[in-house]
N, C-alpha and C positions, 0 to 999 in steps of 0.2 A: 123607115124610121119616122119619129114626130119631133118637132121642134118648135118651140115657143119662146119669144124674149119679150122684154118691156120694163116697165117702171112699176114698183109696187110701193105703196104708202105705208103699210103696217104689217105684222104678222096675221092679223085678221084677214087684210086684203090677200096676201100671199097664200094662205090657206085656201081661201076660196079658189085661187088660180090654180094650186095643185089639185084640188078636187075635180074642177071641170076638165083639166089635163089627163088625169088619171082615168077618169070615167069615159072621157071622150076619145082618148087615143091610146092608152095602155091596157085596156081589157079589164078595168076593175069596176065593180058594182059598189055603189054607195049604200051602206046599211044604215047610217044616221049621219045627219049634219044639223046641228042646232046651237043656239046659244048656250053658254055654260059659264057660270061665275063671271059673266062680264065679257067672256071671250067666246070662242067656238071649239065645239068637239066635232071631229070627223072620224068616221069609222068605214074602212073599205075592205072589199074582199075581192080576190082574183080567183073567179069560179074554177077555172080550168085547172089551177094547182091547189086550191083550198087555202092559199095565203090570206091572212087577216093582219091589218096594219091599221094602227089607231094614232091619231094626231091631235094635238090641242094647242091653240093660239094661247100666247100671253103677251106681256107688254112689249117685250123686245126680242122674243124667240118663240119657235114653234117646237112642241116635244113630240117624240115619236116612239112607238114600241110595237113589237109584234106579239102575237098569241097563237094559239091553236084551236081557238073557239070563239064564239060570239054570244053575248048575253045582253039583250038591249035594256034590261032592267039594272044592269051593273053599272057602277060609276065608269067614268071614261078609262081610268088607269087601273080597273079591277077585271079585267078579262083573264082568262086562263087558257093554257099554261103560258105564262107571260115572259118575255125577255126582258133584260133591263132597257132602259130608256136612253135615247140620245137626243141632242139639241140642235137647232139650227138657229143661230143669232144673226139678225140682219141689222144693217145700219139704220139709225133713227131717221124718221123722215122718208123721202123718196131714195129707193134703191133699186139698182138694176137686177134683174133675175134671168135666169135661163131654165128652161125646162127640156129634158132630153127624155124620150121614152120609146118603148116597143112593148109588144105583147107580154105583160107580167112584169114589167120593170119601168119605174118612173124615177128621175133622179132631177133634182133642183139645186142649182148654183145661185148664190145671191151675195151682194155686196155686203161686207160687214164694216168697211171703211171705205175712204175715197180711192184707196188702192189695192185693196185685198178682198178675197172672196171666201165663202165657206160653202159646205155642200150638204145635203141630206139625200140618201139614196135608199130605197126599198124595192125590193123584187125579188125573184127566184134565181138562183145560181143556174149555170149551163152544167149539168153533171156530167162527168167523166167515169163514174162507177154508178152502181145500183144502191141506192139506201133509201129509206123514208126521211121526207123533209126536204129541204133545199131553200126554204125562205130566208131572206137575209135584211137586214137594215144597218145602215152605216152612216157616219159622218166622217169617214176615212180615218179618224183618229181611234173611234170605238166602233167595233163591228160585232154583231150577233148572227149567228147562222144556226138555223134549226136543223140538227143532223142527228138520227138514231143510229149510232154505229156502235160495235162492240156490245151489244145487248142493252144498250140504253134506250129509253123510250121518252119521248117528248122532252128532249135535251136541247137547250140553246147553247152552244158553243159561244164562249165570249172572250174578245181579245184582251179584255182586263182579267181574265181568270187566272188565280195563282196555282191552279190545278194543270199539268199538261194535258190531261185526258180531256179537261173541258175547254181547252184553249183552241183558239182559231187564229189563223195567220193569213192576212190578205192585205190589200192595199200597201201601205208602205212597210208592213211586217213581212210581206211574201218574200219568197226566195227570188223572185225576179227583181227586186230592188237590188240584189247585189251586182247585178249587171249594169246598173246605170253609170257606174265609173267608166265605163267604156264608150260613153256617148258624148258627142258624136264619134262616129267610127272614123279614125284617122284617114283611111285612104279614099273616102268618098263624101265625107261631111254629113252622112246621114245619121239621124237620130232615130233608132227603132223604138216603135210603140209597142211594149212588152204586155202580154194577156196579163189580166189581174188574177192569178190563181188563188184558190182557196184551199187551205191545207189545215186539216183538223188534227188534234192530238189524239193519241191512242193509248189506250188502257195497258196494253202489253205489245211491245216493251215499253214501259214507261219512258217518256221523252222523246219519243219518235213521233213523226208526223206523217199523214198521207194527204196526198193531192185528192180531192174529191170533185172539183169542177173549176169554172172560172165565173167571173162576174161579168155578164152580157153588156155590151154598149159602153164599156170604159176600158182605157189603156193606161199604162204607166209609162213615163218617159222622164228623161232629164232634161229640163229646159236649158239649164246651163247658158243664158244670155243668148241662145239661138233663136228662142221664141219669147213671145210677150204674152199676157193674158188675152183671150179671144182671138189669138191667130188661129188660122184654119190650115190643118195639115190633109192633103187629099192623097189617099192610098186606095188603088184598085177601084176607083170610082165612088168611094166613100169619104165624107168629110167628117174630120175630127176636130172639134174646137178644144184648145188647151187652156188650162188654168193653173197657176202655182197656187195650192192650197195646203196650209200647214207646212210649208217649206217643200213640198214636194210636187212633182208635175202630174197631171193627169189630163187624159184626152177623152172626151165624151162624143159618141156617135151623133152626128147632127142630122 
């Protein structure tokens, strides 16, 4: 796995760091990187999976969305078929950042205040069944997953959807979150790191969800005073760095 940390001075600077990390360590190809309206636009593709991701810096944040195609002549936010967008807000001035990555996934965690952090994640889920798609992007409060299921084609499931059939549950909405009230385990004091499952809504029967995979390189946990931001948990020779983001605990593979 790949890891990088340091200080970023602006969203322009952070976007460039994400660009170099994604292309150098996560298997992405740079399709375009250039100035746009006083800031920068970045378009990436993961060739092995066909995933497209599009990012743009602004004064205090980076905006990101996914698509199923790439048109170099289109505006940065006009690629098709497009997901909704998510934002990564960073602290003004110098902010601490962390980049975690593997082949097909790239995650950024950055300070948004002196004591708190936010995240931006994009990649391809590890599937537990066969379907077309699997690309995802998330800031943990809002998630989009490309999943052609139940005869749908080019459908981005959204955690903000009002329709069960187009809904996706993951991160703090996943069923594994219901287990966190049992952490740490009373008899041994251990806090489990739960897989971040991805569950999508089904058309028939309406209101039912099926697990289709999990998000690689990230786990869920209940920090519960046992851990603080940037602590390292070592499991089976792997190091996981933990953060409290949006009042939930996340561990990223370092």
